[in-house]
N, C-alpha and C positions, 0 to 999 in steps of 0.2 A: 345518409347525408349529414345528419346532426352529429353522429359519432365522429365523423371526419373533422367537423368544425371544432368540436370539443378537444379532439386530439391536437389539432393545430394550435388552439389557445394554450393547452398545457405545454406543448413543446416550446412555443414562443416564451411562455412564462419562465420555464426552466433555463432557456438560453439567456434571457435578460437577467435572471437572478445570478447566473454564473458570471456574466460580464460585470455586474455591479457588486458581486461578492455578497449577495443576499440569499444564498441557497438555503441557509438555516431557517430564514423566515418563511420561505416557501414550504419547507418540510413541516414547520410548526403549523402553518395555516392549513395544510392538507390534512394533518392528523386531527387538528381541532375541529375542522369542518366535518370530518367523518364522525367524530364523537357527537357533535351538535345535531347532525342529520339523523343519526341513530336514535338519539334521545327524543327528537321531535317525532320520528316515526312511531316510537313506543308510546308517546303521549297521544298521538292521533289514533292509534290502533283501538283504544278503548272507545273513543268517540265514534269511530267508524263502525265498530261492532254494534254499538247501541243503536245507531241510526239505521243500519242495514237490517237489524232485527225488528225495529219499528216498522220499516217498510214491508217486511215479510208478514208481520202481524196485520198491517193495514190491508195488504193484498188478499188476506184470507178471511177478512171480516166484512161487515156491511159498511164499514167506514170508507172503504175504497169506493163503493157506489155513491156515497154521499159526496166524497171529494170529486168524483167524476161529474156529478150533477153540478157542482160549483163551477167547474171549468167548461161545462158543456156549451154555454153561450159563446165563449171564446173559440172553442173548437168548431162550432157551427159556422163562424165567420171565416176562420182560417181554412178549414177542410170541408168546403161545401159539397164536394162530390163523394165524400166518404160515408159509408153506412155505419151508423152508431153501434150496430150489433156485431160489426166485424171484429176479428181478432186484432187487426192492425189498429183500429180505433182504441181498443182496450189498452194495448201496449203503449200507444201514444199518450193516453190519459195517465197511465202509471208513470211514464217517463216525465211528463210535465209536472205532475204532483211532486215527484221525487226531486226534480230540479228546483221547484218552488221552495222545498224544504232545505235547499242548499247542499244536497248530498249527491253531487255529480257522479261519484263512483258507484253509488247504489242505483243510479238512473241508467247507467250504461247497458246492463243486460236487457232492460225493457226497451231501450233505444235500438239495440241491435235486432231484437225480435220484431219491433215495429217496422224497421226498414225491410227485413226479410219478408214480413207479411205484405207490406205495400208492394214489394216487387213481385210477389206471387200474383197479385191482382193486376199488375202492369201488363198491358197487351203488347206494347212495343218493347221488346227485351233489349233493343240496341241502345236505348237511352233511358235515363231515370224518368219516372213519372213526375207530374207536377206536384203531387202530394208528397212524394219522397223528397224532392228538392225543398219544398216548404218545411217539411219536418226536420230535415238536416239543418236548415237555416235557423229555425226557432230553437232547436236543441243546442246549437252552438251559442245562440244569444242567451239562453238559459235564464228565464225570468225567475228571480229569487225573492222570496218573502223573508225567509230565515236563512241567512248565510252561515249555515252550520260549520262547514269546513273552514271558512275564514275565521270565524269566532274560535274554533278549536285551535287553529294555528296561532292566532294572537294570544290565546290563553297559554299555549305551550311555550311561547316566547316571553312569558311573564308580563304581558301587557296590563297596565293599570285598569283599563276599561276595554276588555275584549269585544264587547257588543256595541261600542261607541260608533261603529261604522255602519250601523243598520240603515239609518236614513239615507246616507250617501249611496249605499248598495241599492236601496229601493229606487232612488232617483235614476241612477245610471242603468239599472237593470230594466226598469220600465221603458226608459227612453230607447235603450238598445233594442228591446223586444219589439216595440212599435216600429222603429226604424227598419229593422230587418224584415218584418212582415211587408212593409210598404215597398222596400227595395226589391224583395223577392217577387212580389206581385208584378212589379214593373218588368223585371227580368222575364218572368213567365209569359207576360203579354208579348214582349219582343220575340221570345223564342217561338211562340205560336204563329207569329206572322211570317217567320222564315220558311 
């Protein structure tokens, strides 16, 4: 669907540029945006490699257990029916820690494994379990302490203060996280009554 929307916008842009005699400007903006995007991807590549490597190291050391202990009180409130020794709980913890570090791309594999494990435990295969719905919701909300990707993007775009958005990210991230838990719990209660 999104590819059709983009194609529509591109076709409309070309038609309007032809009608207004600005086709040269469209050509220049297309090629300059390709160059800028490529340069930004190259700049982000190093940052992503570093943080993905850090997550790999964390997952193979005792630091992972320490980070899981830090978020255990939050997980006990959110996932009351989940066994702490289960594979799904471990993947959820890794996903949450990675999201807190602001590296959503590195959190994706753990998130996919968490959903896979949660659905193995799901008795009713016709619909998602409450835990899966809650996990998907909080994963989407993505509580962040260090917005690594955003800082890397701002740095690649030559921002004077790339980390200047941290307080705003904390405020919006915590507010979104609490709101999504509250709304999802209401939704799950309504769903159980049906």
